[in-house]
C-alpha positions in Angstrom: 0.0 0.0 0.0 2.9 2.4 0.8 4.4 1.7 -2.6 1.1 2.7 -4.3 1.0 6.0 -2.4 4.7 6.7 -3.2 4.0 5.9 -6.9 1.0 8.2 -7.1 3.0 11.0 -5.4 5.8 10.5 -7.8 3.5 10.7 -10.8 1.9 13.9 -9.6 5.3 15.4 -8.8 6.5 14.6 -12.3 3.4 16.1 -14.0 3.9 19.3 -12.0 7.2 19.8 -13.6 5.8 19.7 -17.1 5.1 22.8 -19.1 1.4 23.5 -18.4 -0.5 24.8 -21.4 -3.8 26.7 -21.3 -7.0 24.8 -22.0 -8.6 25.3 -25.5 -9.6 28.9 -26.2 -13.3 29.6 -26.3 -13.0 31.1 -29.7 -10.7 28.4 -31.1 -12.5 26.0 -33.4 -9.4 24.1 -34.6 -8.9 21.7 -31.7 -9.9 18.1 -31.9 -13.4 17.6 -30.6 -13.3 13.9 -29.7 -11.0 11.9 -27.5 -10.7 8.4 -26.1 -8.9 7.3 -23.0 -8.9 5.4 -19.7 -7.6 5.6 -16.1 -4.1 4.8 -15.0 -5.6 2.7 -12.2 -6.9 0.3 -14.7 -3.2 -0.7 -15.3 -2.0 -0.3 -11.7 -5.0 -2.0 -10.0 -4.9 -5.1 -12.2 -1.3 -5.7 -11.2 -2.4 -6.4 -7.6 -1.6 -10.1 -7.0 -3.7 -10.5 -3.8 -7.0 -8.9 -4.8 -7.0 -7.9 -8.5 -10.1 -5.9 -9.4 -10.2 -7.1 -13.0 -10.9 -3.5 -13.8 -11.8 -2.3 -17.3 -12.7 1.3 -18.3 -13.1 3.2 -21.6 -13.6 6.9 -21.8 -15.2 8.4 -24.9 -15.5 12.2 -24.8 -16.6 15.2 -26.8 -15.7 18.8 -26.3 -18.9 20.9 -26.8 -16.8 24.0 -26.4 -13.2 24.7 -25.3 -14.5 24.8 -21.7 -17.3 22.3 -21.7 -16.8 18.5 -22.1 -19.0 15.5 -21.8 -17.8 11.9 -21.5 -19.3 8.4 -21.4 -17.3 5.9 -19.4 -18.4 2.2 -19.5 -16.5 0.3 -16.8 -16.5 -2.9 -14.8 -14.6 -4.1 -11.7 -14.9 -6.2 -8.6 -14.1 -5.4 -5.0 -14.0 -7.3 -1.7 -13.9 -4.4 0.8 -16.6 -1.7 1.4 -16.4 1.3 -0.9 -16.5 3.6 2.2 -12.9 2.6 3.1 -10.2 4.9 1.5 -8.2 2.4 -0.5 -4.9 4.3 0.0 -5.1 6.2 3.3 -7.2 3.9 5.5 -5.3 0.9 7.1 -8.7 -0.9 7.4 -8.7 -1.5 3.7 -7.3 -5.0 3.0 -7.7 -6.3 6.6 -9.4 -9.7 6.8 -11.9 -8.6 9.4 -13.3 -6.0 7.0 -13.5 -8.2 4.0 -16.9 -9.1 2.5 -17.8 -12.8 2.5 -17.1 -12.9 -1.2 -17.0 -9.9 -3.6 -19.1 -7.5 -5.6 -18.9 -7.3 -9.3 -20.2 -4.0 -10.8 -21.0 -2.9 -14.3 -21.4 0.8 -14.7 -21.8 3.6 -17.2 -20.6 7.1 -16.0 -22.0 10.2 -17.5 -19.4 13.0 -17.0 -19.5 16.7 -17.3 -16.3 18.8 -17.1 -16.1 22.6 -16.8 -12.8 24.3 -17.3 -12.2 27.5 -15.3 -8.6 28.6 -15.6 -6.0 27.3 -18.0 -6.2 23.5 -17.6 -8.0 23.6 -14.2 -11.4 21.8 -14.2 -14.2 20.6 -12.0 -16.1 17.5 -12.8 -19.4 15.8 -12.0 -19.5 12.1 -12.6 -22.8 10.2 -12.1 -22.6 6.4 -12.5 -25.5 4.0 -12.2 -24.2 0.4 -11.7 -25.6 -3.1 -11.7 -24.2 -5.3 -8.9 -23.6 -9.0 -8.6 -23.0 -10.3 -5.1 -20.8 -13.4 -5.2 -19.9 -15.6 -2.1 -16.6 -17.1 -1.2 -17.5 -20.2 -3.2 -17.9 -18.2 -6.4 -21.7 -18.5 -6.5 -23.8 -15.4 -7.2 -26.2 -14.9 -4.3 -28.0 -11.6 -5.2 -28.2 -8.6 -7.5 -28.2 -5.0 -6.6 -28.2 -1.4 -8.0 -26.1 1.6 -7.1 -25.7 5.3 -8.0 -22.1 6.2 -7.5 -21.1 9.9 -7.9 -17.7 11.4 -8.1 -16.9 15.1 -7.6 -13.5 15.8 -9.0 -11.0 18.7 -9.4 -8.1 18.2 -11.8 -5.7 19.6 -14.3 -5.6 18.9 -18.0 -2.1 18.7 -19.5 -1.5 18.6 -23.3 1.3 16.3 -24.6 2.9 15.9 -28.0 1.3 18.8 -29.7 -2.1 18.0 -28.2 -2.2 14.5 -29.6 -2.3 13.1 -26.1 -3.2 14.4 -22.6 -3.1 13.5 -19.0 -5.4 14.6 -16.2 -4.1 14.2 -12.6 -7.0 14.9 -10.1 -8.3 14.6 -6.6 -11.9 13.6 -5.8 -14.7 13.0 -3.4 -16.7 9.8 -4.1 -20.3 9.5 -2.9 -22.5 6.4 -2.9 -25.7 8.4 -3.4 -28.0 5.4 -3.5 -27.9 1.6 -3.4 -30.3 -1.2 -2.9 -30.1 -3.3 0.3 -27.1 -5.6 0.4 -27.4 -9.3 1.4 -26.5 -10.4 4.9 -22.8 -10.4 5.6 -22.2 -7.7 3.0 -24.6 -5.2 4.6 -23.2 -5.4 8.1 -19.7 -4.6 7.0 -20.8 -1.9 4.5 -23.0 -0.1 7.2 -19.9 0.6 9.3 -18.5 3.0 6.8 -19.4 6.4 5.4 -21.1 6.9 2.0 -18.3 9.5 1.2 -14.6 9.1 0.6 -12.5 12.2 0.6 -9.2 12.7 -1.2 -9.3 9.8 -3.7 -6.6 10.4 -6.4 -7.3 10.0 -10.1 -5.1 10.0 -13.2 -6.8 9.8 -16.6 -5.0 9.8 -19.9 -6.2 9.9 -23.5 -5.8 10.5 -27.2 -7.4 13.3 -29.2 -8.9 12.7 -32.6 
């Protein structure tokens, strides 16, 4: 866990040394409207040998203007600890006594709106309805569920290689705005934790076309 924190800190430190360029001018119509990308944590998370999330995410975005962006993000992953535990800063994450009696597999589609305020600085609202499969320790699905998972994010857009690529380091508050009742064993552990997680890092990257 400490290695993950150090790695994230290193990445953010490196990006802060890059030459930061302004976001697309409001009157500029020459920039590429579409982009495709994903999250760095798709790569990092799946390297976990103890509890890999089998995470997949694709971001498909469109720049309405130089300051307004919408994105669709289909994604899927699984997790064995409550979402209310900070995965990097809370030592309870990963402890056997906090582990679900199995795991939750989720299939979600985020609808994202970004608004740029100054140069590459942006705020983002990410609303994601998800379908949930509850699986026990024997690998058998025992229940289905539904969740609305929101992310409130602040980040910085950095252009690379003459704006062919970009990276977006960010920090976020995640919010489980609604979910159906979980099955026994899952519910008791989940109820112990907040519906909010503060200070969750993010790192998106993509290709403009």
